[in-house]
Residue, then its C-alpha position, 0 to 999 in steps of 0.5 A: m500500500r502506498l501512503l500519501q504524505f499530507d501536512d496539517n493544512e492539507l489534512e484540514t483542507i480534506l476534512s473541511s471538504l468532507d464537512d461541506y460534502l455532508n451537506y449533500h447527505d439526504e436520507e431520502i435518496p434511494e440506494d441505487e442513486l448513491i455512489g457505491g450504494i453508500s450514504v454520504l454520511d457513511r462515506v464521510n465517516s469511513i474516510r475520516e476514520k481512515i485518515e485518523s488511523v493513518y495519521s494518528v491525528s484526530y478530527t477534533h485536533l485539527r479543528a482546534h487549529e482553526t481558532 
């Protein structure tokens, strides 16, 4: 497996983009219209978990840098 290297700013951009993507979550969308049959919420959570497990950095930690 090839790992990509991101700095904190890049990770923050990715996680902010995921937050924006959550705006498209709609429980009413039929499964056959979802990318891979997975809801936006489940997809975002899966991506966040993978980022946090690889980078050993929490979403909350990155959010703290915004203030």
